[in-house]
C-alpha positions as CSV (number, residue, x, y, z in Angstrom):
1,M,14.0,14.5,22.5
2,E,14.7,11.9,24.6
3,L,11.2,10.2,26.0
4,K,11.7,8.9,28.8
5,F,9.4,7.4,31.8
6,Q,7.3,10.2,33.6
7,K,9.2,11.3,38.0
8,K,5.7,11.5,38.9
9,E,2.9,9.4,38.7
10,I,0.0,10.2,36.2
11,D,-3.2,9.9,36.0
12,M,-3.4,7.1,33.2
13,K,-5.9,4.3,32.5
14,C,-6.2,1.3,31.1
15,L,-7.4,0.5,27.8
16,H,-8.4,-3.0,28.4
17,C,-10.4,-2.2,31.4
18,Q,-10.4,1.4,32.9
19,G,-7.7,0.4,35.8
20,T,-4.9,2.3,37.1
21,M,-1.0,2.5,35.8
22,E,1.8,2.0,37.9
23,K,5.3,2.6,36.6
24,G,6.6,-1.4,37.3
25,S,8.6,-4.0,34.5
26,S,6.6,-6.5,32.9
27,P,8.3,-9.2,30.3
28,L,8.3,-9.4,27.1
29,H,8.3,-12.6,24.6
30,I,9.0,-12.7,21.0
31,D,9.0,-15.3,19.0
32,R,10.6,-15.0,15.2
33,K,11.6,-17.4,12.4
34,G,13.0,-20.5,14.9
35,C,14.1,-17.8,17.5
36,H,12.7,-16.8,20.5
37,L,13.9,-14.4,22.5
38,T,13.3,-13.3,27.3
39,L,13.2,-10.3,28.0
40,D,12.5,-10.5,31.7
41,H,11.6,-7.2,32.8
42,V,11.3,-3.9,30.3
43,P,10.3,-0.8,32.1
44,A,6.3,-0.5,30.9
45,W,3.2,1.6,32.1
46,I,1.2,-2.0,34.0
47,C,-2.4,-1.5,34.9
48,A,-2.8,-2.3,38.4
49,Q,-6.1,-4.2,38.1
50,C,-5.8,-6.4,35.0
51,G,-2.3,-6.3,34.6
52,E,-1.2,-5.4,31.3
53,A,1.8,-3.8,30.1
54,Y,2.2,-0.4,28.2
55,F,4.8,0.4,26.7
56,E,6.8,3.8,26.3
57,E,7.7,5.0,22.7
58,A,11.7,4.6,23.8
59,E,11.7,0.5,25.0
60,V,9.4,-0.5,21.7
61,I,12.4,1.7,19.5
62,A,15.3,-0.2,21.9
63,V,13.0,-3.9,21.0
64,Q,12.1,-3.7,17.1
65,E,16.0,-2.1,17.1
66,L,16.6,-5.9,18.5
67,I,14.7,-7.7,16.6
68,A,15.7,-6.7,13.2
69,L,20.0,-7.7,14.7
70,I,18.3,-10.8,16.3
71,D,16.9,-11.3,12.1
72,Q,20.5,-10.3,10.5
73,K,22.3,-12.7,13.0
74,A,20.1,-15.6,12.4
75,Q,19.7,-15.5,9.6
76,P,22.0,-18.3,8.4
77,L,21.5,-20.4,11.8
78,V,17.7,-21.1,10.6
79,A,16.6,-23.7,8.4
80,N,14.5,-22.0,5.6
81,A,10.6,-24.0,6.2
């Protein structure tokens, strides 16, 4: 079963401030083992009040897979600290 954004807005509230969540995108910055990854437009639910971003499972899995691949490929390039 593949998870995707709902076609229609649903009544979701922000866990941080209880503001209304809206479909949108958010940048995501990851610093890991000497590597810096920036994704400019990751699909997310964004709080209209405080701007907090929440990612759905499919996006989280894709980012985790990307991080694992970067860890694997960058290992020979990153000096052990």
